[in-house]
C-alpha positions in Angstrom: -17.1 -0.7 13.9 -16.8 -0.6 10.0 -14.3 1.5 9.1 -11.4 -1.1 9.1 -14.0 -3.3 6.9 -14.6 -0.2 4.5 -10.8 0.8 4.5 -9.7 -2.9 3.9 -12.2 -3.4 0.9 -11.3 -0.1 -0.6 -8.0 -0.9 -0.6 -8.1 -3.8 -2.2 -10.2 -3.0 -5.0 -7.8 -0.3 -5.8 -5.0 -2.2 -5.5 -6.6 -5.0 -8.2 -5.8 -2.4 -10.7 -2.3 -1.6 -9.4 -1.7 -5.4 -9.0 -2.2 -5.6 -13.0 -0.6 -2.7 -14.1 2.4 -1.8 -11.8 4.4 -3.7 -14.1 3.9 -1.5 -17.1 4.5 1.6 -15.0 7.6 0.1 -13.5 9.0 -0.9 -16.9 8.2 3.0 -18.2 9.9 4.4 -14.7 12.8 2.0 -15.7 12.8 2.8 -19.2 13.1 6.1 -18.0 15.8 6.2 -15.3 18.1 3.5 -17.1 17.1 1.6 -13.5 17.0 -1.8 -14.5 16.1 -3.1 -11.0 13.1 -0.9 -11.2 11.3 -3.7 -13.2 9.0 -5.9 -11.7 7.0 -8.9 -12.9 2.9 -9.4 -12.5 3.8 -12.5 -10.1 6.1 -9.8 -8.2 3.3 -7.7 -8.0 0.4 -9.3 -6.9 3.1 -10.7 -4.3 3.9 -7.3 -2.8 0.0 -6.5 -2.7 -0.6 -9.6 -0.9 2.1 -8.4 1.8 0.7 -5.0 1.8 -2.8 -6.2 2.4 -1.4 -8.6 5.4 -0.3 -5.7 6.8 -3.6 -3.8 6.3 -5.4 -6.7 7.5 -3.4 -6.4 11.0 -4.4 -2.7 11.4 -7.5 -3.2 10.5 -8.0 -6.4 13.2 -6.0 -3.9 15.8 -7.9 -0.9 14.9 -11.5 -2.8 15.5 -10.1 -4.3 18.7 -9.4 -1.0 20.0 -12.3 0.7 18.9 -9.9 2.9 17.2 -7.3 3.6 19.4 -4.6 1.7 17.4 -1.7 3.9 16.6 -1.2 1.6 13.5 -5.1 1.6 12.2 -4.8 5.0 12.5 -1.3 5.9 10.8 -3.1 3.5 8.2 -6.0 5.3 7.6 -4.0 8.5 7.4 -1.0 7.0 5.3 -4.1 5.3 2.5 -5.8 8.9 2.5 -2.5 10.7 1.5 -2.0 7.8 -1.0 -4.4 8.7 -3.2 -2.7 11.8 -3.8 0.5 10.1 -4.5 -1.4 8.3 -7.6 -2.6 11.8 -9.0 0.5 13.5 -8.4 2.4 10.4 -10.2 0.2 10.4 -13.1 0.6 14.6 -13.1 4.3 14.2 -13.5 4.4 11.8 -15.7 1.4 13.4 -17.8 -0.3 10.0 -18.3 -1.5 7.1 -16.8 0.0 5.7 -14.3 -0.6 2.4 -12.4 -3.6 3.2 -9.4 -4.3 6.4 -11.0 -8.0 5.3 -12.1 -9.4 3.9 -8.6 -7.3 6.4 -6.7 -9.7 9.0 -6.1 -13.1 7.2 -7.2 -12.4 3.9 -4.9 -9.6 4.5 -2.0 -10.6 8.4 -1.4 -14.0 7.5 0.0 -12.9 4.4 1.8 -10.4 6.2 3.6 -12.7 9.2 4.4 -14.8 6.6 5.6 -12.8 5.0 7.9 -11.5 8.8 9.2 -15.2 10.2 9.7 -15.8 6.9 11.8 -12.9 7.7 13.8 -14.5 11.4 14.3 -17.7 10.1 15.1 -16.0 7.8 17.9 -14.9 10.9 19.2 -11.5 9.9 17.9 -10.2 12.0 15.1 -7.1 12.1 13.0 -4.6 13.7 15.1 -1.4 15.7 13.3 0.8 13.0 14.7 -1.3 9.9 12.8 -1.2 12.2 9.9 2.3 12.4 10.3 3.0 8.9 10.5 0.4 7.8 7.8 2.6 8.2 4.7 6.0 6.7 6.6 3.8 3.9 7.8 2.7 3.2 4.5 5.9 3.9 2.9 7.6 1.7 4.9 5.4 -1.5 4.5 4.9 -1.0 0.3 8.7 -0.8 0.1 9.4 -3.6 2.4 6.8 -5.5 0.3 9.0 -4.5 -3.1 11.8 -5.3 -1.7 10.9 -8.6 -0.4 9.5 -10.0 -3.5 12.6 -9.1 -5.6 14.6 -11.5 -3.6 14.9 -14.9 -4.9 14.3 -17.0 -2.5 14.7 -20.6 -4.3 17.9 -19.5 -4.8 18.9 -18.4 -1.4 17.3 -21.7 -0.4 19.1 -23.7 -3.0 22.4 -21.8 -2.0 22.1 -22.1 1.8 21.4 -25.9 1.4 24.5 -26.7 -0.5 27.0 -24.8 1.3 29.3 -26.6 3.7 28.8 -26.9 7.3 
């Protein structure tokens, strides 16, 4: 099975662009909405993408081990294919480039389509249930990653260590 590897590789190339450009897009969104907590540093962006990558690696391993039967893998395939269109819609709504828009269509979409096609060729095409789970699964993973990297872990650990017992 090559789908999990192709999916992960296309995601990694696509998210390399996102890692470098997301802070600018986040700053623009914060300026537009007045919500300063939307801002993100490049370090936070790279860390969040690393967390998402870890989840996708697990999904790919599960997909390969189950020959495409893993619900997590199937939801990841469906979610990443849908993710392409979120980038296109965000750029259209903003009427300018937004993070990830450059590589969504030429890199992410073919990788997700390859994985989807491989599932179909194995006699396990994506179902309506897989598609319904895709966006929420990937959205939850991305949201969790973005929240985790915004926590000041060093401060929390220092505070925990100095509290009376």
